[in-house]
DRENDO-1510 file (C-alpha; in Angstrom, 1 decimal, always signed):
<recs>
REC; n; res; u; v; w
REC; 1; MET; +28.2; +21.5; -9.4 .
REC; 2; GLU; +26.6; +22.8; -6.4 .
REC; 3; ASN; +23.0; +23.7; -7.0 .
REC; 4; SER; +20.8; +25.1; -4.3 .
REC; 5; LEU; +17.8; +24.3; -6.3 .
REC; 6; ILE; +18.2; +20.5; -5.8 .
REC; 7; ASP; +15.4; +19.3; -3.5 .
REC; 8; LYS; +13.5; +15.9; -3.1 .
REC; 9; LYS; +11.0; +16.4; -6.1 .
REC; 10; THR; +13.9; +17.5; -8.4 .
REC; 11; ILE; +15.8; +14.3; -7.7 .
REC; 12; LEU; +12.3; +12.2; -8.2 .
REC; 13; LYS; +11.6; +14.0; -11.4 .
REC; 14; LYS; +15.2; +13.5; -12.8 .
REC; 15; TYR; +15.2; +9.9; -11.8 .
REC; 16; SER; +11.8; +9.2; -13.4 .
REC; 17; ASP; +12.9; +11.0; -16.6 .
REC; 18; TYR; +15.9; +8.7; -16.9 .
REC; 19; ILE; +13.8; +5.6; -16.0 .
REC; 20; LEU; +11.5; +6.4; -18.9 .
REC; 21; ARG; +14.3; +7.2; -21.4 .
REC; 22; HIS; +16.5; +4.1; -20.7 .
REC; 23; ASN; +14.0; +1.7; -19.2 .
REC; 24; HIS; +16.5; +0.8; -16.3 .
REC; 25; PRO; +17.9; +2.6; -13.2 .
REC; 26; PRO; +21.1; +4.6; -13.6 .
REC; 27; LYS; +24.3; +2.6; -13.3 .
REC; 28; ASN; +25.1; +4.3; -10.0 .
REC; 29; VAL; +24.7; +7.3; -7.9 .
REC; 30; TYR; +27.9; +9.1; -9.0 .
REC; 31; SER; +27.0; +9.0; -12.8 .
REC; 32; PHE; +23.4; +10.0; -12.2 .
REC; 33; CYS; +24.5; +13.0; -10.2 .
REC; 34; GLU; +27.1; +13.9; -12.8 .
REC; 35; ASP; +24.5; +13.9; -15.5 .
REC; 36; ASN; +22.1; +16.1; -13.7 .
REC; 37; GLU; +24.6; +18.6; -12.4 .
REC; 38; MET; +24.3; +17.8; -8.6 .
REC; 39; SER; +26.8; +16.4; -6.1 .
REC; 40; GLU; +26.6; +13.2; -4.5 .
REC; 41; ASN; +26.1; +15.1; -1.2 .
REC; 42; GLU; +23.1; +16.6; -2.4 .
REC; 43; PHE; +21.5; +13.4; -3.5 .
REC; 44; TYR; +22.4; +11.8; -0.2 .
REC; 45; ILE; +20.6; +14.5; +1.8 .
REC; 46; PHE; +17.4; +13.0; +0.4 .
REC; 47; PHE; +18.0; +9.4; -0.5 .
REC; 48; ALA; +20.5; +6.7; +0.6 .
REC; 49; ASN; +20.1; +4.9; -2.8 .
REC; 50; PHE; +18.0; +4.3; -5.9 .
REC; 51; GLU; +15.8; +1.7; -4.1 .
REC; 52; GLU; +14.6; +4.3; -1.7 .
REC; 53; ILE; +13.7; +6.7; -4.6 .
REC; 54; GLU; +11.5; +3.9; -6.0 .
REC; 55; LYS; +9.7; +3.3; -2.8 .
REC; 56; GLU; +9.0; +6.9; -2.6 .
REC; 57; TYR; +7.1; +7.0; -6.0 .
REC; 58; LEU; +4.8; +4.4; -4.9 .
REC; 59; VAL; +4.1; +6.3; -1.5 .
REC; 60; TYR; +3.8; +9.6; -3.3 .
REC; 61; PHE; +1.0; +8.2; -5.6 .
REC; 62; PHE; -0.7; +6.8; -2.3 .
REC; 63; GLU; -0.5; +10.3; -0.7 .
REC; 64; GLU; -1.8; +11.9; -3.8 .
REC; 65; SER; -4.7; +9.4; -3.7 .
REC; 66; LEU; -5.4; +10.3; +0.0 .
REC; 67; PHE; -5.3; +13.9; -0.9 .
REC; 68; LEU; -7.7; +13.5; -3.6 .
REC; 69; LEU; -10.2; +11.7; -1.3 .
REC; 70; ALA; -9.9; +14.0; +1.4 .
REC; 71; ASN; -11.1; +16.7; -0.9 .
REC; 72; ASP; -14.2; +14.7; -1.9 .
REC; 73; GLU; -17.1; +16.3; +0.3 .
REC; 74; ASN; -18.9; +12.8; +0.2 .
REC; 75; TYR; -16.0; +10.8; +1.3 .
REC; 76; MET; -16.6; +11.2; +5.0 .
REC; 77; GLN; -20.3; +9.8; +4.6 .
REC; 78; MET; -18.9; +6.8; +2.8 .
REC; 79; ASP; -19.0; +3.3; +4.6 .
REC; 80; SER; -15.9; +1.5; +5.1 .
REC; 81; LYS; -16.3; -0.7; +1.9 .
REC; 82; THR; -17.0; +2.2; -0.3 .
REC; 83; LYS; -14.0; +4.2; +1.2 .
REC; 84; LEU; -11.8; +1.2; +0.4 .
REC; 85; LEU; -13.2; +1.1; -3.2 .
REC; 86; SER; -12.7; +4.9; -3.7 .
REC; 87; LEU; -8.9; +4.4; -2.5 .
REC; 88; TYR; -8.2; +1.7; -4.9 .
REC; 89; PHE; -9.8; +3.3; -7.9 .
REC; 90; THR; -7.9; +6.4; -7.2 .
REC; 91; TYR; -4.6; +4.9; -6.6 .
REC; 92; PHE; -4.7; +2.6; -9.6 .
REC; 93; GLU; -5.7; +5.7; -11.7 .
REC; 94; GLN; -2.5; +7.1; -10.4 .
REC; 95; LEU; -0.5; +4.1; -11.2 .
REC; 96; THR; -2.1; +4.1; -14.4 .
REC; 97; MET; -1.0; +7.6; -15.2 .
REC; 98; ASN; +2.5; +6.8; -14.5 .
REC; 99; ARG; +2.4; +3.1; -15.8 .
REC; 100; SER; +5.7; +3.1; -17.7 .
REC; 101; LEU; +7.6; +4.2; -14.7 .
REC; 102; VAL; +5.8; +2.0; -12.2 .
REC; 103; MET; +6.4; -1.0; -14.5 .
REC; 104; VAL; +10.0; -0.5; -14.5 .
REC; 105; ILE; +10.1; +0.0; -10.8 .
REC; 106; LEU; +8.1; -3.3; -10.1 .
REC; 107; LYS; +9.7; -5.4; -13.0 .
REC; 108; SER; +11.8; -7.4; -10.9 .
REC; 109; ARG; +11.1; -11.3; -11.0 .
REC; 110; ASN; +12.3; -11.7; -7.4 .
REC; 111; PRO; +9.2; -11.4; -5.2 .
REC; 112; MET; +11.3; -10.3; -2.2 .
REC; 113; GLU; +12.6; -7.4; -4.4 .
REC; 114; ARG; +9.3; -6.2; -5.1 .
REC; 115; LEU; +8.0; -6.6; -1.5 .
REC; 116; LYS; +11.1; -4.6; -0.3 .
REC; 117; LYS; +9.9; -1.7; -2.7 .
REC; 118; LEU; +6.6; -1.8; -1.3 .
REC; 119; SER; +7.4; -1.7; +2.2 .
REC; 120; LYS; +6.8; +1.9; +3.0 .
REC; 121; LEU; +3.6; +1.7; +1.0 .
REC; 122; LYS; +2.4; -1.2; +3.1 .
REC; 123; THR; +2.9; +0.7; +6.3 .
REC; 124; MET; +0.7; +3.5; +4.9 .
REC; 125; PHE; -1.9; +1.2; +3.6 .
REC; 126; LEU; -2.3; -0.6; +6.8 .
REC; 127; ASP; -2.7; +2.8; +8.6 .
REC; 128; PHE; -5.4; +3.6; +6.2 .
REC; 129; ILE; -7.2; +0.2; +6.9 .
REC; 130; LYS; -6.9; +0.9; +10.5 .
REC; 131; THR; -8.9; +4.2; +9.9 .
REC; 132; LEU; -11.9; +2.1; +8.6 .
REC; 133; ASP; -12.5; +0.5; +11.7 .
REC; 134; ILE; -13.2; -2.9; +10.3 .
REC; 135; ASN; -14.5; -5.4; +12.9 .
REC; 136; THR; -12.7; -3.7; +15.7 .
REC; 137; MET; -14.2; -5.4; +18.8 .
REC; 138; SER; -11.2; -5.5; +21.5 .
REC; 139; ASP; -12.5; -2.2; +23.2 .
REC; 140; MET; -15.6; -4.2; +24.2 .
REC; 141; LEU; -13.7; -7.1; +25.7 .
REC; 142; GLU; -13.1; -7.0; +29.4 .
REC; 143; ASN; -10.9; -10.0; +29.6 .
REC; 144; THR; -7.1; -9.1; +28.9 .
REC; 145; SER; -6.5; -12.4; +27.2 .
REC; 146; LEU; -9.5; -12.1; +25.0 .
REC; 147; GLN; -8.3; -8.5; +24.2 .
REC; 148; LYS; -5.0; -9.9; +23.0 .
REC; 149; LEU; -6.6; -12.4; +20.9 .
REC; 150; GLU; -9.1; -9.8; +19.5 .
REC; 151; LYS; -6.0; -7.8; +18.6 .
REC; 152; LEU; -4.4; -10.6; +16.9 .
REC; 153; LYS; -7.6; -11.2; +14.7 .
REC; 154; ASN; -7.5; -7.6; +13.8 .
REC; 155; LYS; -3.9; -7.8; +12.7 .
REC; 156; GLY; -5.2; -10.8; +10.5 .
REC; 157; VAL; -7.9; -8.7; +8.9 .
REC; 158; GLU; -5.2; -5.9; +8.0 .
REC; 159; GLU; -2.8; -8.4; +6.6 .
REC; 160; LEU; -5.9; -9.9; +4.6 .
REC; 161; PHE; -6.5; -6.5; +3.0 .
REC; 162; TRP; -2.9; -6.0; +2.3 .
REC; 163; ASN; -2.7; -9.3; +0.5 .
REC; 164; ASN; -5.8; -8.3; -1.4 .
REC; 165; PHE; -4.0; -5.4; -2.5 .
REC; 166; LEU; -1.0; -7.2; -3.6 .
REC; 167; LEU; -3.2; -9.4; -5.7 .
REC; 168; THR; -4.9; -6.5; -7.2 .
REC; 169; LEU; -1.3; -5.0; -8.0 .
REC; 170; LYS; -0.2; -8.0; -9.6 .
REC; 171; PHE; -3.5; -8.2; -11.9 .
REC; 172; TRP; -3.0; -4.6; -12.8 .
REC; 173; ILE; +0.4; -5.3; -13.8 .
REC; 174; ASP; -0.7; -8.3; -16.1 .
REC; 175; ASP; -3.8; -6.4; -17.4 .
REC; 176; THR; -3.7; -6.1; -21.1 .
REC; 177; SER; -7.4; -4.9; -21.5 .
REC; 178; SER; -8.4; -1.6; -22.9 .
REC; 179; ALA; -8.1; +1.1; -20.5 .
REC; 180; PHE; -7.3; -1.5; -17.9 .
REC; 181; GLU; -11.2; -2.0; -17.5 .
REC; 182; LYS; -10.8; -5.6; -16.3 .
REC; 183; THR; -8.7; -4.2; -13.3 .
REC; 184; ASP; -11.5; -2.0; -12.4 .
REC; 185; ILE; -13.8; -5.2; -12.5 .
REC; 186; TYR; -11.3; -6.8; -10.6 .
REC; 187; ILE; -11.1; -4.2; -8.0 .
REC; 188; GLU; -14.9; -4.3; -7.4 .
REC; 189; LYS; -15.0; -8.1; -7.1 .
REC; 190; SER; -12.0; -8.4; -5.0 .
REC; 191; VAL; -12.9; -5.8; -2.4 .
REC; 192; GLU; -16.5; -7.2; -2.2 .
REC; 193; SER; -15.3; -10.7; -1.6 .
REC; 194; THR; -12.8; -9.4; +1.0 .
REC; 195; PHE; -15.6; -7.7; +2.9 .
REC; 196; ASP; -17.9; -10.5; +2.4 .
REC; 197; PHE; -15.0; -12.8; +3.8 .
REC; 198; VAL; -14.7; -10.6; +7.0 .
REC; 199; ASN; -18.4; -10.1; +7.5 .
REC; 200; THR; -19.1; -13.9; +7.5 .
REC; 201; LYS; -17.2; -13.7; +10.8 .
REC; 202; PRO; -15.0; -16.7; +10.4 .
REC; 203; LEU; -12.5; -14.9; +12.6 .
REC; 204; GLU; -15.2; -14.2; +15.0 .
REC; 205; LYS; -16.1; -17.8; +15.3 .
REC; 206; LEU; -12.2; -18.3; +16.2 .
REC; 207; LEU; -12.6; -15.7; +18.7 .
REC; 208; ASP; -15.7; -17.3; +20.2 .
REC; 209; PHE; -13.9; -20.6; +20.3 .
REC; 210; GLY; -11.2; -18.9; +22.3 .
REC; 211; LYS; -13.8; -17.4; +24.8 .
REC; 212; PHE; -14.9; -21.1; +25.1 .
REC; 213; ILE; -11.6; -22.5; +25.9 .
REC; 214; TRP; -10.7; -19.5; +28.3 .
REC; 215; LYS; -14.0; -20.4; +30.0 .
REC; 216; GLU; -13.7; -23.9; +30.2 .
REC; 217; LYS; -9.8; -24.2; +30.9 .
REC; 218; VAL; -9.0; -21.2; +32.7 .
REC; 219; ARG; -12.0; -19.8; +34.5 .
REC; 220; ASN; -13.3; -23.1; +35.6 .
REC; 221; ASN; -10.0; -24.0; +37.1 .
</recs>
């Protein structure tokens, strides 16, 4: 049963084949390994359970999207909004190419279970958002308290974009339009709206209010 050719990609391929044939995960690791001529030990070298495999697919498609963007010679010249739009279109194209698999992975009616499967993807997505330098002002603030307030605001911006991504994913899951063209429209409008919200500076107004409070209640005392 030992097979020196077993690696991470092999397990991902065999697991996706099983999902696509049966429309549900294998009953347990033992039966999955037995059916695919590998030992449980070989499986556990790469994954602790099936849930970790499913997380890996969503991350893999994201990594593929970043790779494709990195090979676009125009990407580095794009502004933040266009970079994010490019990521969305590329990532959801990857998901659409593997829609049957993704739908099984995310079919749980329990929102918390879905979020658990998206946990690794969230980390990568937020790291990407940070590279866009959207409304980052903390380095320009001299006061430590205001820097902390600005960092809190930036964290809020990151979560705002993540929530936008989750809503887009939900729309794509429910989309029944031809070639999922409505998802493309949704992506454009939602990203545009999110940037508009950020650029109207409601969070900067909160920061300005914080500055006022600090000046009036702290510095003047």
